[in-house]
C-alpha positions in Angstrom: 0.0 0.0 0.0 1.7 3.3 -1.1 2.4 5.9 1.5 2.9 9.7 1.6 5.4 11.7 3.6 4.3 15.3 4.3 7.4 17.4 5.2 7.1 21.0 6.1 10.3 23.1 5.7 11.4 26.6 6.4 15.0 27.8 6.7 16.1 24.2 6.7 19.1 24.1 4.4 21.4 23.0 7.3 19.4 19.8 7.9 17.0 19.0 5.0 19.5 16.9 2.9 20.4 14.7 5.9 16.7 14.2 6.8 15.7 13.3 3.2 18.6 10.9 3.0 17.2 9.0 6.0 13.7 8.8 4.4 14.4 7.9 0.8 15.8 4.3 1.3 12.5 3.4 3.1 10.2 4.5 0.2 9.1 2.5 -2.7 8.2 3.4 -6.3 4.6 4.3 -5.6 5.3 6.3 -2.4 5.7 10.1 -2.4 7.6 12.7 -0.4 5.9 16.1 -0.4 8.2 18.9 0.7 6.2 22.2 1.3 8.7 25.0 1.6 7.6 28.2 3.3 9.4 31.4 2.3 12.9 31.1 3.7 15.9 33.3 4.3 18.3 30.5 3.0 18.4 28.2 0.0 15.9 25.6 1.3 13.7 25.8 -1.8 16.7 25.4 -4.2 18.0 22.5 -2.1 14.6 20.7 -2.1 14.5 21.1 -5.9 17.9 19.7 -6.3 17.0 16.7 -4.2 13.9 16.2 -6.2 15.9 15.9 -9.5 17.5 12.7 -8.1 14.4 11.3 -6.6 11.1 11.1 -8.7 9.0 10.4 -5.6 9.8 13.9 -4.3 7.4 16.8 -5.1 8.3 20.3 -4.0 5.6 22.8 -3.4 5.4 26.4 -2.2 4.2 26.7 1.4 1.6 29.4 2.2 3.9 31.3 4.5 1.5 31.4 7.3 3.3 29.4 10.0 4.0 25.7 10.7 0.4 24.6 11.1 -0.7 26.0 7.7 2.5 24.6 6.1 1.7 21.1 7.3 -2.0 21.6 6.3 -0.8 22.6 2.8 1.4 19.5 2.5 -1.4 17.2 3.7 -3.8 18.6 1.2 -1.6 17.4 -1.7 -1.0 13.9 -0.4 -2.6 11.1 -2.4 -2.0 7.8 -0.5 -3.7 5.9 2.3 -1.0 6.1 4.9 0.5 9.6 5.7 3.7 10.3 7.7 4.3 13.7 9.1 8.0 14.9 9.0 10.0 17.9 10.2 12.9 19.1 8.1 15.6 18.7 10.8 15.2 15.2 12.3 16.6 11.8 11.3 14.5 8.7 10.6 15.8 5.4 11.9 16.2 2.8 9.1 13.3 0.7 10.4 10.8 3.5 11.0 8.5 3.0 8.1 8.4 -0.8 8.4 7.6 -0.7 12.2 4.9 1.9 11.8 3.2 0.0 8.9 3.3 -3.1 11.0 1.7 -1.3 13.9 -1.1 -0.1 11.6 -1.9 -3.7 10.6 -1.7 -5.1 14.1 -3.7 -2.3 15.8 -6.1 -1.1 13.1 -5.6 2.4 14.6 -6.3 5.7 12.9 -3.0 7.1 14.1 0.3 5.5 15.0 2.8 7.5 17.1 6.2 6.3 18.2 8.9 7.4 20.6 11.9 9.5 19.8 15.5 9.9 20.9 16.0 13.6 21.7 19.3 15.0 20.4 20.9 18.3 20.1 21.9 20.2 16.9 24.9 17.9 16.4 22.8 14.8 17.0 24.4 14.2 20.4 22.0 12.4 22.7 20.0 14.6 25.1 17.3 12.1 26.3 16.6 8.5 25.2 12.9 8.8 25.3 10.6 11.7 24.4 7.6 9.7 25.8 9.2 9.6 29.2 10.0 13.3 29.2 6.4 14.2 28.3 4.7 11.2 30.0 3.1 10.5 26.7 0.2 8.1 26.3 -3.3 7.7 25.0 -6.4 9.3 26.5 -8.7 12.0 25.1 -9.0 13.9 28.3 -5.3 13.4 29.2 -4.2 14.9 25.9 -6.8 17.7 25.9 -5.5 18.9 29.2 -1.8 18.4 28.3 -0.7 17.5 24.8 1.7 14.5 24.7 1.5 14.0 20.9 4.4 14.8 18.7 3.8 15.4 15.1 7.3 14.4 13.9 6.5 10.9 15.2 3.0 10.6 13.7 1.5 8.6 10.9 -2.2 8.3 10.2 -4.8 7.2 7.7 -6.5 9.1 4.9 -9.7 8.7 6.9 -8.2 10.8 9.7 -7.0 13.3 7.1 -10.6 13.7 5.9 -11.7 14.2 9.5 -9.0 16.7 10.4 -8.8 19.0 7.4 -9.1 21.9 7.2 -7.3 22.8 10.4 -9.4 25.3 12.4 -8.1 28.7 13.1 -6.8 29.1 16.7 -5.8 25.5 17.5 -2.5 25.5 19.4 -0.8 22.8 17.3 -1.8 20.4 14.5 -0.4 17.3 16.3 -2.8 17.7 19.3 -5.7 18.3 16.8 -4.9 15.1 14.9 -4.4 13.1 18.0 -7.6 14.1 19.7 -9.7 13.4 16.5 -8.1 10.0 16.2 -9.0 9.3 19.8 -12.5 10.4 19.3 -13.2 8.5 16.1 -11.0 5.4 16.4 -7.9 4.7 18.3 -4.2 5.7 18.6 -1.4 3.2 18.8 1.6 4.3 20.9 4.9 2.5 20.0 7.5 2.6 22.7 10.4 2.2 20.2 12.4 5.4 19.4 12.2 5.6 15.6 13.6 9.1 14.9 16.3 11.3 16.3 14.3 14.3 17.3 16.6 17.3 16.9 16.2 20.2 19.4 17.9 23.5 18.7 17.3 27.2 18.7 15.6 27.4 15.3 12.9 24.7 16.0 9.4 25.7 14.8 8.0 24.2 18.0 9.2 25.3 21.4 10.2 22.9 24.2 9.1 25.6 26.7 5.6 26.0 28.1 3.4 29.0 27.4 2.1 30.9 30.4 -1.1 29.8 32.2 -3.2 32.5 30.6 -2.1 31.5 27.1 -2.7 27.8 27.8 -6.3 28.5 29.0 -7.0 30.5 25.8 -5.6 27.7 23.7 -7.6 25.1 25.6 -10.8 27.1 25.2 -10.2 27.6 21.5 -9.4 23.9 21.0 -12.6 22.7 22.8 -14.6 25.1 20.7 -13.0 23.9 17.5 -13.5 20.2 18.4 -17.2 20.8 19.1 -17.6 22.7 15.9 -15.9 20.0 13.9 -18.2 17.3 15.3 -21.2 19.3 14.1 -19.5 19.7 10.7 -18.7 16.0 10.4 -22.3 15.1 11.2 -23.5 17.5 8.5 -21.0 15.9 6.0 -22.2 12.5 6.9 -25.8 13.5 6.3 -24.8 14.9 2.9 -22.8 11.8 2.0 -19.5 13.8 1.9 -17.6 12.0 4.7 
């Protein structure tokens, strides 16, 4: 079954080639790697185009330039296959990542599979052996509504979840939490304890490892609950109209 990789990039020339090199050996002829490049201050776009000349499975598209959530949304909109992997531009995939995630889909019948990650610094030196342990990651709708433990760089999901999740609502704090909560609501999430990427943390990450203040977190949670409620109404309407 062909798969899609949705990679969102911006100012990623220092890391993109190494990341793509860790992905391509795990893809087959019918798979695709979508690289959505937001306007950058470096040569990320040119680098992505060069990589695409040597790998027909790569498609490079212009990102909307509206932040990481919209860049991932844009990449997801162009994916064509049944299984979809999210990907940051600056991590490294372990050689068995795709095989282990696809196996988990078969064994769990989950809408979304999420695996652990080894946290590393800019130079790939180990920082922590388990992102799951750092974040106390695990399944549970209420648990992840109150405190997000999902990590988009470690996610893969079905086209069914893509249909439920897109378009991303305005005001959600992050796309990974949105995807995870919808998967919990409409099916199930499989957590794999194996670290299948090196998750690079550095000063230019699109997502921060620090917490927002309490007031901001309360606003985000309120907006997220409102968005989830609205999406459920929209999904019921789609179902009635035969569009789901």
